[in-house]
C-alpha positions, 0 to 999 in steps of 0.5 A: 500500500505504501509503495502504491501510494508512493508510486501514485504520488510520484506519478502525480508529481511527474504529471503536475510538474510539466502542467504547471510549467506549461501553464506558466509558459501559456500565461507568459505567452498570453502576456506577450500576445496581449502586448503585441495585440495592443501595439498592433491595435494602436498601429491600426488606430492611428492610420485609421484616424488619419484616413477618417480625417482625410475622408472628412476633409474630402467630404468637406471639399466636395461639399464646398465644390458641389454645394457652396461653390457649385455654380462657380465651378460649373461655369468654369468647367463650361468655359473650358468647353465654351469660348466667347470671342468679341466681335468689333462693332463698326464705329459711327460715321462722321458727317458735316452740317449738311449731311455729307459723309466725311468718315465712314467704315469699310471691311478690312481683311486681315490674314491670320495664322492659327497654330492648330498643330496641323502642318509645318508652320515654316513651310506655310510661311515660306509659301505665303510670304511672296503672296503677302509681299513680306519676307519670311523673316518678318513673318517669323518675327510676328510668330515669335512675338506671339509666343506668350499668347495662347495657341488658339489666339490668331497671329496677324500676319498682314492687315488689310490685304487687297482683293486680289490677295484675298481671292487667291488665299480663299481659292488656294486655302488648302495650301496654307494650313492654319491660315484664316481671313478675319474681317475688321472694320476700318475708317474710310476718309472720303475727303482725304485729310479734310478737317483732320485736326478736328476729326482725329485718328485711331490707334490701339488702346494703350496699357495706361488707358486700359488700366483706367478703362471699364474692362467690360468694354475694353480689352487689350488690342482694341482700337480707340480714338486717340485724338480729336472727335474720335477721342472726345466722342469715343463713347458715342462712336465706339458702338457695342461689341458682339460675341461669337460663342463656340465649342472648343476642344481640349487644346482650345481650338474651335469645333462648332459655333453655338451662338452669335450676337451681332455687334451694335454700330456706334452713333453717328456724329454730325459736325457743325463744319461745312465740308465745302467751306472747310475744303476751300479754306484748306486748299487756299492755305495749301496752295502756297504751303502756308502753315497756320489756321482758318476759323469761321463761326456763325456770329449769332449761334456759335457754330464753327463752320471752318476749323482748318489747321495746316499742314495737317496729319495724313489720316490714312497713315494711322490705319492699322497703326502708324509706322515709326518712320511716318511718326518721326516725320510728323514729330520732327517737323518743328518748323510747320508742326502738323501735330499741333491743332493751330486753331486752339493749341498754338499761341501767337501775338495778336499784333494789330488785330488787337487794336479794336480792344484798345479802341473800345477801352479808350472809347468806353473810358472817355479818352477819345471819341470818334473825331478825336485826332492824334498826329503821327509823324512816323514814330513816338518818343517815350522816355528815352526810347523811340517807338516806330510806326510801320509807316516810317514817313508817318500818317499825319492827323488820324481819327479813330476810323482812319487809324483803324483803316490804316493801322496807325501804330502811333495813334494806339501807342498814345491810347495805351499810354493813357489807359495803362496795361491793367485797363487794357487787360480788363477790356481784353478779357471782356472780349474773351482773350486770355481764357479758354473758350470751352470748345470741344477740342483737346488741349486748348490754350488760354493765351496770355493777357498781361497785367502789372500783377502778372509780371510781378508774380511771374517775371519777378520784375516791375512793369515798365510803362513803355511795355504798355505801348507794345501791348496796346498794338498787340505785341509785348507779352500778349498771346492769343489763339486764332479761335480767341481772335475769331470770338473777339471779332464775333462780339464786335459783329454782334455788339457784345454777345459772345456765344460758346463755340461748338462743333457738334450739330447732333448725334444720331443713334443706329436707328436714326433717332437724335440723342443730342442736338445743338443749342446756342449757348450765350456766354456773356453780353456787354451792355451799354457799349452799342455806340462804341461798337458802331464807331469801331465797325465803321473803322473796320469797314474802312479797312476793307472798303476804303481806298487806303485800307490795309485789307483792300485785297480781301474786298468782294464786290457785292458784299460789304466786309468789316475787317482788320489786318495785322502783322505780329512780330516774333523777333525784335525788328532790329534783326531784320532791319534792312532785309528784303522779305525773302532774305528774312529767315522763315522763323524770324518773319512776322505772323500775318493776320486777318479777321473780320465779319460779313455782311457788315450791315447784318453780320452772319459769320466771323472769319479769322486767318492766321498765316505763320511767318506770312509777313503781311496780313493784308497781302497774305492772310487777307486773300485767304479770307476773301476766298473763303468768304466768296465760297460762303456767299457764292449763291448770293453773288451769282444771284446778284449777277443775274 
């Protein structure tokens, strides 16, 4: 029994010992597995959390794209498929007061290259160069300049090709892969350069102007008015762009047309200019290559019938952009300055046409009456200086009528001395001198009417009494524009009424309805001076109609004209002393003036002619005025003959 118990105990020990060892190993293994499991679980949680975060962000982004900004991105996606291209509208036409078309439009056919990736561009350029009368090098230059442009944007190879070239390209288009013809309206000038300084020219919009403009209206490369009415009336003339809406492929090339909105033409502008009268004035000035200006105005309305500035720019040079050579030629012509509109942008000493201002001041201030006489011996001594009259032998005794008719300097020297410079300035300003008129022209100059205070402020020197004598005959510091002298003359014709000078008769929309019409604007009226106007008019009539009048060459049989001639010095007389007219250097010759109105007894128009360095008003400017007046009164003169 004992042995049996021992054996049983031993067996139990032998069995239980390994079991305990195994359980311990299992227990240890379980602890290891749990630790590894926790580690694995942690490794799964972290990326799972990151995935959840990313998923939430993606869902939020999708919410933003599809719900919040869905419309915006849908539009952008659509724009990648649909492209809108603007169609340039035809600009409004320009007419004269009688409905004569001066400027209109015609289609310009431009040859363009679209880089669709079909064919060899180099070979296309080689084939098309002789047809366009261009070098391959120049064409490649235009292609390289367009490097930064999108490939679907057309590259202009040549603008405004002729009909023969157009027909050839259309009939052989299979030889010119990627070459297309685009149509763009360009200006047509029916009377060449008529009123070029008034009408102005076109050009591509500048970067500076584009930045300031309404981007809904203008884009880079648009053609806009650069000067004259083309610029000032840009809003009326430009029209409204159309649109070509097409479907494009992934590269941006057009596949099919979806819709087309036709452009709306610009409004038509009718000027107050009379084309026939303007032509006459310009032809008379061009006949002997005169530089200067001619202005004609209706005295009772302010309508400008003629506004000629010579020489003028050549308008067709600006179609498609003026060449550097032609621009340099205009810019560097400093002797005759074609880029300056001499009607308002150039200042000149008025010379003897200012003497009506001196006469009015002397009459109104009671210094003289119509019969007061002053003796002219040919010069006037003031202080230690001698002031000469243009007639060295002298005029003798002169009253107002005679002094105006013969333009006696000594007579007006003495009036100026008695009046003083400030009183002269007061009356000059009453006649519109020394200030801008407000006419619809760019960069109008205001001229200069000197005073004692002006010289002290600007020149930092005291006014000298002798300077007043020069001012009294339109010399010295006096500066005026041809338009200002015409306005002064108009006031003399109307006995003191000054109307605003205007250039636009009406503006008409594309349906023919007027959106703007002319209305006379009375700026000022001088009252209480009627009898003095009559006295001055008598003298002005004697200038033209009198036997000794300086404006005899402007006389027209059947039409009484009241006028005044003038020669304005540009350098001191001593420089040309002893020289014949043709020996005086061009830039040192006097300017020639004529101003007047007609008919004298019932004035309709005032006319002012300024010929730069023309020397003599009576013999140079006067005949130009005569020719213009004859054209204006042509029908009446012919009727009178019958």
